[in-house]
N, C-alpha and C positions, 0 to 999 in steps of 0.2 A: 342523596347525601354522599360526599366523597370520604374514602377512607383515608385516614392518617397513616402516612408511610414514615416510619422511623428507620434509622440505620445506626443508632448509638443509643447508649443508655447512661444514665447518671444514678449513682448509688444513694448519695445523701445530700441534703439541700446546701450543706457547707463546702461541697466539693468545688474545686475550681477546674477540674478536668472530667471529661466524660469519656467513655470507652466506645470505640467503633465496633459495631456487631458485624460489619461487612466492610470490605475495602473502601475507602473513600478518597478519590483523586482531587488533586489541588484544583479548586474552581468549582467543585460540588458542594452540594449543601449537605451538612451533617444535621440531623434532626433528631430530638428526643423529648420525652415526656416527663415532666416533673411529677411528683407524689400526687398532686391534685388534678392530674391529667393535662395540664398547660403544656402547649407545644413550644419548644425553643429551638432555635436554629443559628448555626453559624456556617460562613462560607469557608471551606478548608484551604489554606494557604499554602499548604505542603500536602503531599501524598501521606494518608494515614492507613497503615496496615491494619487488617482486621484484628481485633482483640487488644489494639494499642490506645493509647490515651491521647487526647488532644485537649487544648485549652479551650475552656467555655468563655473566658474573658481574657483581656490583656493582663499580664503579669509582669511585675517590676523584678530586675535582678535582685536576689535575695529573699524575695517573698516566699513564704511557704506554698508548696504545691500540696494540694489536699485531695485525696481519694478515699473513699469509704468513711468520710468524716474525720479522717486522720492525717497529720502531716506525714508525706512520705519523702520529703526532700525539699530543696530550696531551689528556686529558680537560678541556674548558673548564669543567666543573662536575661535580658527582656524577653519575653514570649508573647507572641501575638495571639489573639484569640482565633481559632481554627488552625493553629500550628501543631504538628506531631510533638508530643512531650515523651521524652526517653532519655536515655543516659547522655545524650549529646547535649541537652540543655537542662539537665537536672543534676545537681550534686547532692551527696548524701550528707545528711545532718542528724546528729544523734541528740535527741531531746535530753535536756537535764532531768534527772530524776530526783 
């Protein structure tokens, strides 16, 4: 039986981003396990530094970016699955209390 190799992790099933646990170069596969042990993969379209976020699915401009099951900002532009998600493509958004 082959060992499952992962280089990313996701925290909550509602998340739209995962975190790279090692550097991932553009063109490489980022792979992570969900809570039930299912393997998910996406091809990196940009370099993703270690401990940085990347999109696990396409996101439209203005859509909430979700990490830890919480909104952490809004997509400042359309973001592709496998793209590095950071200050260059996420804008702050204060939730209404």
